[in-house]
C-alpha positions in Angstrom: 7.0 -28.3 -0.5 6.9 -24.5 0.2 3.7 -22.9 1.3 1.6 -21.2 -1.4 0.5 -17.7 -0.8 -2.7 -16.2 -2.2 -2.3 -13.4 -4.8 -4.3 -11.0 -2.5 -5.6 -10.8 0.9 -8.4 -8.3 1.8 -9.7 -6.8 4.9 -12.5 -4.3 5.4 -10.1 -1.4 4.7 -7.0 -2.9 3.1 -5.9 -4.8 0.0 -2.7 -6.7 0.3 -1.5 -8.1 -3.0 1.5 -9.2 -5.0 3.1 -6.4 -7.1 1.8 -6.2 -10.7 3.0 -4.9 -14.0 2.2 -1.2 -13.8 2.8 -0.7 -10.1 6.2 0.8 -10.6 5.1 4.5 -10.5 3.1 4.2 -7.2 5.8 2.0 -5.7 8.6 4.5 -6.7 6.6 7.5 -5.3 6.3 5.5 -1.9 10.0 4.7 -1.9 11.1 8.3 -2.7 8.8 9.7 0.0 10.3 7.4 2.7 13.9 7.1 1.3 15.7 8.5 4.3 14.0 6.0 6.6 14.5 3.1 4.1 18.1 3.7 3.3 19.6 2.3 6.5 17.8 -1.0 5.9 17.5 -1.4 2.1 20.7 -0.8 0.1 18.8 -0.8 -3.2 17.2 2.6 -2.5 20.5 4.4 -2.8 20.9 5.9 -5.4 17.2 6.6 -5.6 15.5 4.3 -8.0 13.9 5.6 -11.2 10.3 4.7 -12.1 11.6 2.2 -14.6 13.8 0.6 -11.8 10.8 0.3 -9.6 8.7 -1.2 -12.4 11.4 -3.8 -13.1 11.5 -4.6 -9.3 7.7 -5.1 -9.3 8.0 -7.4 -12.3 10.9 -9.3 -10.7 8.8 -9.8 -7.4 5.8 -10.9 -9.4 8.0 -13.6 -11.2 9.4 -14.8 -7.9 5.8 -15.2 -6.6 4.8 -17.3 -9.5 7.9 -19.5 -9.1 7.2 -19.7 -5.3 10.6 -18.3 -4.5 9.6 -15.3 -2.5 6.4 -13.4 -1.5 6.3 -9.7 -1.6 3.1 -7.6 -1.3 2.0 -4.1 -1.7 -0.5 -2.7 0.8 -3.3 -0.5 -0.5 -6.1 1.5 1.1 -9.3 -0.1 -0.5 -11.3 3.1 -0.5 -8.9 5.1 -2.6 -6.3 2.7 -4.0 -3.6 4.6 -2.3 -0.4 2.6 -1.8 0.4 2.6 2.0 3.4 0.4 2.0 4.7 -3.1 1.3 6.1 -6.4 2.7 9.0 -8.4 2.0 9.9 -10.1 0.1 9.1 -13.0 2.4 11.7 -15.6 1.8 10.5 -19.2 1.9 12.9 -21.7 3.3 11.7 -25.3 3.1 12.7 -27.7 5.8 11.2 -31.1 5.1 7.5 -30.6 5.0 7.7 -27.4 6.9 8.9 -23.9 6.0 10.3 -20.8 7.7 9.2 -17.4 6.6 11.1 -14.1 6.9 8.9 -11.1 6.7 9.6 -7.3 6.7 7.0 -4.5 6.4 7.6 -1.0 5.2 5.0 1.8 5.4 5.2 5.2 3.8 6.3 7.6 6.6 3.3 10.0 6.5 1.0 7.0 7.3 3.2 5.9 10.2 3.0 9.4 11.7 -0.7 9.6 11.2 -1.3 6.1 12.8 0.9 7.1 15.7 -1.0 10.4 16.3 -4.3 8.5 16.0 -3.2 6.0 18.6 -2.1 8.7 21.0 -5.4 10.6 20.6 -7.3 7.4 21.3 -5.2 6.6 24.3 -5.7 10.1 25.6 -9.5 10.0 25.1 -9.7 6.6 26.8 -7.6 7.7 29.8 -9.9 10.8 30.2 -12.9 8.6 30.2 -11.6 6.4 33.0 -11.0 9.2 35.4 
C-alpha cells in the first residue's frame, strides 16, 4: 500500500497543502513570473499556460491526490496567503510494503533571490562578529 500524505502541513511561517479548486489564478501568476527558469525543466509551461489551464492542472493534481497516485503541494506564506512555490508532483511507486518517492520543488524566482540575499547578509554579519 502506498503512503498516505496529509492534505496540509503547517510550520510557523508556511502552509504546504494540496492544490484546490480556485488556486489556478495564483498558480498561473507564479508560473508566468518564473517561466524562463521553469521552461528547461517543465515542458508544460511552453506555451505559457492560461489561467484556465492552470486551474485544470490544480484540479487534476487534487484528483490524483485523492486517488493516492501522486502528491503535489503549493507552498504559501501563512501571514499573507502569498503563493511562494510548489512541489511535485511526488510520484509514489509501491514496492511491496514500501514506497519510493520522487520530489521536485519549484519556488517563484523573486523569493529565491530574496532568500539568497538574506543568507548572504546573515553570513556576512556572522563572519564580522567572529573577527
